[in-house]
N, CA, C and O atoms as CSV, one atom per row, in Angstrom:
chain,resi,resn,atom,element,x,y,z
A,1,MET,N,N,2.434,1.640,-5.585
A,1,MET,CA,C,1.599,0.846,-6.715
A,1,MET,C,C,2.820,0.485,-7.860
A,1,MET,O,O,3.752,1.186,-8.254
A,2,LEU,N,N,2.449,-0.791,-8.194
A,2,LEU,CA,C,3.151,-1.070,-9.076
A,2,LEU,C,C,2.194,-2.012,-10.066
A,2,LEU,O,O,1.953,-3.209,-9.911
A,3,PRO,N,N,1.609,-0.933,-11.365
A,3,PRO,CA,C,0.307,-1.788,-12.071
A,3,PRO,C,C,0.983,-2.906,-12.754
A,3,PRO,O,O,2.213,-2.951,-12.787
A,4,GLU,N,N,0.236,-3.824,-13.308
A,4,GLU,CA,C,0.315,-5.022,-14.076
A,4,GLU,C,C,1.846,-5.600,-13.461
A,4,GLU,O,O,2.714,-5.856,-14.296
A,5,VAL,N,N,2.061,-5.738,-12.430
A,5,VAL,CA,C,3.388,-6.368,-11.929
A,5,VAL,C,C,2.884,-7.769,-10.909
A,5,VAL,O,O,2.175,-7.690,-9.906
A,6,GLU,N,N,3.381,-8.817,-11.402
A,6,GLU,CA,C,3.107,-10.145,-10.674
A,6,GLU,C,C,3.744,-10.244,-9.266
A,6,GLU,O,O,4.835,-9.764,-8.959
A,7,ALA,N,N,3.001,-10.858,-8.543
A,7,ALA,CA,C,3.411,-10.581,-7.069
A,7,ALA,C,C,5.002,-11.250,-6.851
A,7,ALA,O,O,5.788,-10.571,-6.190
A,8,LYS,N,N,5.352,-12.234,-7.261
A,8,LYS,CA,C,6.763,-12.267,-7.052
A,8,LYS,C,C,7.757,-11.383,-7.630
A,8,LYS,O,O,8.878,-11.386,-7.123
A,9,ASN,N,N,7.530,-10.692,-8.532
A,9,ASN,CA,C,7.738,-9.435,-8.918
A,9,ASN,C,C,7.807,-8.173,-7.835
A,9,ASN,O,O,8.775,-7.508,-7.464
A,10,ALA,N,N,6.647,-8.116,-7.539
A,10,ALA,CA,C,6.525,-7.223,-6.311
A,10,ALA,C,C,7.116,-7.783,-5.217
A,10,ALA,O,O,7.757,-6.903,-4.642
A,11,PHE,N,N,7.212,-8.944,-4.600
A,11,PHE,CA,C,8.022,-9.203,-3.485
A,11,PHE,C,C,9.320,-9.006,-3.808
A,11,PHE,O,O,10.072,-8.794,-2.857
A,12,SER,N,N,9.763,-9.019,-4.843
A,12,SER,CA,C,11.200,-8.808,-5.211
A,12,SER,C,C,11.624,-7.261,-4.965
A,12,SER,O,O,12.625,-6.958,-4.315
A,13,VAL,N,N,10.779,-6.352,-5.538
A,13,VAL,CA,C,10.909,-4.725,-5.519
A,13,VAL,C,C,10.879,-4.704,-3.897
A,13,VAL,O,O,11.925,-4.313,-3.379
A,14,ALA,N,N,9.991,-5.014,-3.166
A,14,ALA,CA,C,9.332,-4.808,-1.808
A,14,ALA,C,C,10.892,-5.180,-0.952
A,14,ALA,O,O,11.321,-4.345,-0.155
A,15,GLY,N,N,11.640,-6.442,-1.194
A,15,GLY,CA,C,12.884,-6.758,-0.833
A,15,GLY,C,C,13.906,-5.937,-0.945
A,15,GLY,O,O,14.766,-5.752,-0.084
A,16,ARG,N,N,13.821,-5.315,-2.235
A,16,ARG,CA,C,15.144,-4.531,-2.704
A,16,ARG,C,C,14.909,-2.982,-1.894
A,16,ARG,O,O,15.847,-2.343,-1.418
A,17,LEU,N,N,13.322,-2.493,-1.846
A,17,LEU,CA,C,13.430,-1.378,-1.131
A,17,LEU,C,C,13.364,-1.625,0.539
A,17,LEU,O,O,13.383,-0.659,1.301
A,18,THR,N,N,13.314,-2.515,0.854
A,18,THR,CA,C,13.406,-2.860,2.218
A,18,THR,C,C,14.936,-2.783,2.790
A,18,THR,O,O,15.170,-2.457,3.953
A,19,GLU,N,N,15.827,-3.078,1.959
A,19,GLU,CA,C,17.326,-3.035,2.167
A,19,GLU,C,C,17.805,-1.697,2.109
A,19,GLU,O,O,18.590,-1.178,2.904
A,20,GLY,N,N,17.167,-1.067,0.904
A,20,GLY,CA,C,17.251,0.580,0.860
A,20,GLY,C,C,17.140,1.172,1.772
A,20,GLY,O,O,18.090,1.901,2.056
A,21,LEU,N,N,16.003,1.164,2.636
A,21,LEU,CA,C,15.369,1.981,3.484
A,21,LEU,C,C,15.901,1.276,4.870
A,21,LEU,O,O,15.597,1.985,5.829
A,22,HIS,N,N,16.551,0.181,5.224
A,22,HIS,CA,C,17.277,-0.014,5.984
A,22,HIS,C,C,18.573,0.702,6.110
A,22,HIS,O,O,19.049,1.177,7.142
A,23,ASP,N,N,19.100,0.712,4.854
A,23,ASP,CA,C,20.505,1.709,4.822
A,23,ASP,C,C,20.150,3.014,5.100
A,23,ASP,O,O,20.801,3.636,5.939
A,24,ALA,N,N,19.114,3.585,4.461
A,24,ALA,CA,C,18.857,4.997,4.653
A,24,ALA,C,C,18.546,5.343,6.217
A,24,ALA,O,O,18.978,6.342,6.793
A,25,SER,N,N,17.766,4.393,6.767
A,25,SER,CA,C,17.703,4.830,8.333
A,25,SER,C,C,19.003,4.522,9.181
A,25,SER,O,O,19.159,5.007,10.302
A,26,GLY,N,N,19.671,3.917,8.746
A,26,GLY,CA,C,21.041,3.959,9.477
A,26,GLY,C,C,21.036,3.039,10.721
A,26,GLY,O,O,20.125,2.284,11.058
A,27,VAL,N,N,22.150,3.227,11.304
A,27,VAL,CA,C,22.270,2.185,12.663
A,27,VAL,C,C,21.436,2.972,13.762
A,27,VAL,O,O,21.083,2.423,14.805
A,28,SER,N,N,21.153,4.259,13.468
A,28,SER,CA,C,20.188,4.647,14.895
A,28,SER,C,C,18.870,4.520,14.634
A,28,SER,O,O,18.035,5.018,15.389
A,29,SER,N,N,18.466,3.692,13.302
A,29,SER,CA,C,16.753,3.727,12.789
A,29,SER,C,C,16.250,5.072,13.221
A,29,SER,O,O,15.598,5.308,14.238
A,30,ARG,N,N,16.672,5.974,12.241
A,30,ARG,CA,C,16.105,7.154,12.437
A,30,ARG,C,C,14.556,7.401,11.963
A,30,ARG,O,O,13.919,8.440,12.133
A,31,PHE,N,N,14.069,6.114,11.283
A,31,PHE,CA,C,12.640,6.067,11.102
A,31,PHE,C,C,12.028,4.615,10.968
A,31,PHE,O,O,12.776,3.637,11.001
A,32,SER,N,N,10.923,4.508,10.846
A,32,SER,CA,C,10.624,3.071,10.756
A,32,SER,C,C,9.701,2.692,9.631
A,32,SER,O,O,9.305,3.680,9.013
A,33,PHE,N,N,9.253,1.559,9.199
A,33,PHE,CA,C,8.687,1.555,7.867
A,33,PHE,C,C,8.087,0.118,7.910
A,33,PHE,O,O,8.551,-0.687,8.718
A,34,GLU,N,N,6.970,-0.273,6.989
A,34,GLU,CA,C,6.710,-1.454,6.973
A,34,GLU,C,C,6.243,-1.623,5.256
A,34,GLU,O,O,5.569,-0.647,4.928
A,35,LEU,N,N,6.394,-2.384,4.375
A,35,LEU,CA,C,5.891,-2.624,3.609
A,35,LEU,C,C,5.149,-4.098,3.126
A,35,LEU,O,O,5.605,-5.235,3.243
A,36,GLN,N,N,4.088,-3.741,2.651
A,36,GLN,CA,C,3.148,-4.927,2.420
A,36,GLN,C,C,2.884,-5.063,0.877
A,36,GLN,O,O,2.981,-4.106,0.108
A,37,VAL,N,N,2.538,-6.345,0.490
A,37,VAL,CA,C,2.368,-6.424,-1.108
A,37,VAL,C,C,0.983,-7.025,-1.093
A,37,VAL,O,O,0.673,-8.003,-0.413
A,38,PHE,N,N,0.160,-6.346,-1.911
A,38,PHE,CA,C,-1.226,-6.925,-2.179
A,38,PHE,C,C,-1.265,-7.077,-3.615
A,38,PHE,O,O,-0.801,-6.160,-4.293
A,39,ASN,N,N,-1.879,-8.374,-4.335
A,39,ASN,CA,C,-1.595,-8.333,-5.790
A,39,ASN,C,C,-3.000,-8.613,-6.148
A,39,ASN,O,O,-3.561,-9.361,-5.347
A,40,TYR,N,N,-3.728,-8.197,-7.165
A,40,TYR,CA,C,-4.793,-8.855,-7.951
A,40,TYR,C,C,-4.504,-9.616,-8.826
A,40,TYR,O,O,-3.592,-9.251,-9.568
A,41,PRO,N,N,-5.061,-10.768,-9.053
A,41,PRO,CA,C,-6.066,-11.354,-8.531
A,41,PRO,C,C,-5.668,-12.334,-7.160
A,41,PRO,O,O,-6.507,-13.020,-6.577
A,42,GLU,N,N,-4.377,-12.263,-6.815
A,42,GLU,CA,C,-3.811,-13.614,-5.945
A,42,GLU,C,C,-4.227,-12.903,-4.457
A,42,GLU,O,O,-4.797,-13.774,-3.801
A,43,HIS,N,N,-4.149,-11.691,-3.726
A,43,HIS,CA,C,-4.600,-11.679,-2.676
A,43,HIS,C,C,-5.791,-11.002,-2.682
A,43,HIS,O,O,-6.260,-10.904,-1.548
A,44,ALA,N,N,-6.612,-10.377,-3.754
A,44,ALA,CA,C,-7.670,-9.962,-3.604
A,44,ALA,C,C,-8.538,-9.873,-5.233
A,44,ALA,O,O,-8.044,-9.776,-6.356
A,45,LYS,N,N,-10.051,-9.955,-4.792
A,45,LYS,CA,C,-10.570,-10.393,-6.241
A,45,LYS,C,C,-11.042,-9.041,-6.837
A,45,LYS,O,O,-11.560,-9.077,-7.953
A,46,SER,N,N,-10.905,-7.771,-6.156
A,46,SER,CA,C,-11.485,-6.575,-6.758
A,46,SER,C,C,-10.604,-5.621,-6.478
A,46,SER,O,O,-9.580,-5.866,-5.840
A,47,ALA,N,N,-10.963,-4.214,-7.005
A,47,ALA,CA,C,-10.212,-3.065,-6.406
A,47,ALA,C,C,-10.998,-2.797,-4.847
A,47,ALA,O,O,-10.497,-2.270,-3.854
A,48,ARG,N,N,-11.920,-3.163,-4.959
A,48,ARG,CA,C,-12.228,-2.566,-3.208
A,48,ARG,C,C,-11.717,-3.534,-2.202
A,48,ARG,O,O,-11.286,-3.125,-1.124
A,49,GLU,N,N,-11.748,-5.001,-2.550
A,49,GLU,CA,C,-11.013,-5.548,-1.615
A,49,GLU,C,C,-9.357,-5.026,-1.543
A,49,GLU,O,O,-8.798,-5.011,-0.446
A,50,ILE,N,N,-8.707,-4.651,-2.645
A,50,ILE,CA,C,-7.556,-4.046,-2.502
A,50,ILE,C,C,-7.205,-2.781,-1.645
A,50,ILE,O,O,-6.200,-2.659,-0.945
A,51,GLN,N,N,-8.295,-1.775,-1.835
A,51,GLN,CA,C,-8.559,-0.726,-1.149
A,51,GLN,C,C,-8.880,-0.943,0.450
A,51,GLN,O,O,-8.334,-0.179,1.246
A,52,GLU,N,N,-9.623,-1.816,0.857
A,52,GLU,CA,C,-9.848,-2.448,2.203
A,52,GLU,C,C,-8.751,-2.829,2.770
A,52,GLU,O,O,-8.457,-2.294,3.839
A,53,ALA,N,N,-7.892,-3.822,2.213
A,53,ALA,CA,C,-6.700,-4.432,2.567
A,53,ALA,C,C,-5.567,-3.333,2.993
A,53,ALA,O,O,-4.910,-3.502,4.020
A,54,VAL,N,N,-5.342,-2.024,2.019
A,54,VAL,CA,C,-4.599,-1.163,2.554
A,54,VAL,C,C,-4.891,0.093,3.152
A,54,VAL,O,O,-4.199,1.107,3.244
A,55,ARG,N,N,-6.177,-0.192,3.585
A,55,ARG,CA,C,-6.597,1.002,4.284
A,55,ARG,C,C,-6.172,1.324,5.890
A,55,ARG,O,O,-6.022,2.423,6.424
A,56,PRO,N,N,-6.049,0.136,6.396
A,56,PRO,CA,C,-5.370,0.465,7.815
A,56,PRO,C,C,-3.919,0.493,8.027
A,56,PRO,O,O,-3.421,0.350,9.144
A,57,PHE,N,N,-3.111,0.712,6.751
A,57,PHE,CA,C,-1.672,1.357,6.673
A,57,PHE,C,C,-1.773,3.206,6.033
A,57,PHE,O,O,-0.838,3.983,5.836
A,58,ILE,N,N,-2.857,3.367,5.898
A,58,ILE,CA,C,-2.628,4.701,5.578
A,58,ILE,C,C,-2.958,5.737,6.782
A,58,ILE,O,O,-3.863,5.444,7.562
A,59,PRO,N,N,-2.363,6.731,6.912
A,59,PRO,CA,C,-2.427,7.345,8.359
A,59,PRO,C,C,-3.694,8.354,8.049
A,59,PRO,O,O,-3.773,8.871,6.934
A,60,LYS,N,N,-4.385,8.540,8.758
A,60,LYS,CA,C,-5.680,9.215,9.099
A,60,LYS,C,C,-5.558,10.390,8.767
A,60,LYS,O,O,-6.566,10.880,8.260
A,61,SER,N,N,-4.359,11.275,8.903
A,61,SER,CA,C,-4.167,12.805,8.618
A,61,SER,C,C,-3.553,12.806,7.271
A,61,SER,O,O,-3.064,13.871,6.893
A,62,SER,N,N,-3.496,11.635,6.380
A,62,SER,CA,C,-3.426,11.657,5.088
A,62,SER,C,C,-4.255,12.091,3.931
A,62,SER,O,O,-5.299,11.499,3.660
A,63,PRO,N,N,-3.833,13.089,3.249
A,63,PRO,CA,C,-4.752,13.635,2.186
A,63,PRO,C,C,-5.417,12.350,1.300
A,63,PRO,O,O,-6.592,12.182,0.970
A,64,GLN,N,N,-4.351,11.597,1.065
A,64,GLN,CA,C,-4.882,10.210,0.418
A,64,GLN,C,C,-5.899,9.319,1.091
A,64,GLN,O,O,-6.651,8.577,0.458
A,65,ALA,N,N,-5.885,9.434,2.469
A,65,ALA,CA,C,-6.883,8.810,3.310
A,65,ALA,C,C,-8.237,9.564,2.649
A,65,ALA,O,O,-9.047,9.076,1.860
A,66,SER,N,N,-8.220,10.594,3.095
A,66,SER,CA,C,-9.714,11.391,2.757
A,66,SER,C,C,-9.939,11.065,1.300
A,66,SER,O,O,-11.112,10.697,1.236
A,67,ALA,N,N,-9.392,11.018,0.096
A,67,ALA,CA,C,-9.637,10.912,-1.078
A,67,ALA,C,C,-10.103,9.668,-1.136
A,67,ALA,O,O,-11.191,9.486,-1.681
A,68,ALA,N,N,-9.390,8.588,-0.599
A,68,ALA,CA,C,-9.845,7.285,-0.791
A,68,ALA,C,C,-11.417,7.073,-0.214
A,68,ALA,O,O,-12.390,6.683,-0.858
A,69,GLU,N,N,-11.346,7.475,1.277
A,69,GLU,CA,C,-12.664,7.336,1.687
A,69,GLU,C,C,-13.841,8.111,0.723
A,69,GLU,O,O,-14.980,7.675,0.551
A,70,ALA,N,N,-13.498,8.893,0.358
A,70,ALA,CA,C,-14.524,9.875,-0.276
A,70,ALA,C,C,-14.906,9.336,-1.641
A,70,ALA,O,O,-16.006,9.569,-2.143
A,71,GLU,N,N,-13.953,8.597,-2.234
A,71,GLU,CA,C,-14.494,7.742,-3.108
A,71,GLU,C,C,-15.176,6.490,-2.900
A,71,GLU,O,O,-16.068,6.147,-3.676
A,72,ALA,N,N,-14.817,5.740,-1.867
A,72,ALA,CA,C,-15.652,4.667,-0.921
A,72,ALA,C,C,-17.015,4.818,-0.904
A,72,ALA,O,O,-17.748,3.873,-1.192
A,73,VAL,N,N,-17.592,6.283,-0.491
A,73,VAL,CA,C,-18.672,6.424,-0.091
A,73,VAL,C,C,-19.817,6.971,-1.241
A,73,VAL,O,O,-19.773,8.151,-1.589
A,74,PRO,N,N,-20.888,6.003,-1.835
A,74,PRO,CA,C,-21.422,6.438,-2.744
A,74,PRO,C,C,-22.079,7.674,-2.774
A,74,PRO,O,O,-22.261,8.175,-1.664
A,75,SER,N,N,-22.541,8.393,-3.886
A,75,SER,CA,C,-23.017,9.532,-3.929
A,75,SER,C,C,-24.743,9.398,-3.662
A,75,SER,O,O,-25.332,8.320,-3.580
A,76,ALA,N,N,-25.244,10.452,-3.576
A,76,ALA,CA,C,-26.948,10.285,-3.051
A,76,ALA,C,C,-27.602,10.117,-4.870
A,76,ALA,O,O,-28.757,9.799,-5.150
A,77,SER,N,N,-26.896,10.318,-5.513
A,77,SER,CA,C,-27.571,10.004,-7.065
A,77,SER,C,C,-27.086,8.813,-7.536
A,77,SER,O,O,-27.386,8.552,-8.701
A,78,GLN,N,N,-26.378,7.980,-6.906
A,78,GLN,CA,C,-26.168,6.728,-7.403
A,78,GLN,C,C,-26.930,5.511,-6.988
A,78,GLN,O,O,-26.671,4.419,-7.492
């Protein structure tokens, strides 16, 4: 997450991260990765839309996934 960063700058950061991760994974490709840029308001009009856009990239076993899902479910008192 890069708060208050314009999409063009986020794409630049993603490019540099991609280069660094390729170097770190080495010739044998010890790991794989995928970087995506989602920007408000260029790619989504609300926080909910960004959350929905990134949800497929969060592993199901991740504690962050559970927290994001808990936040997305309205409580009975609302």
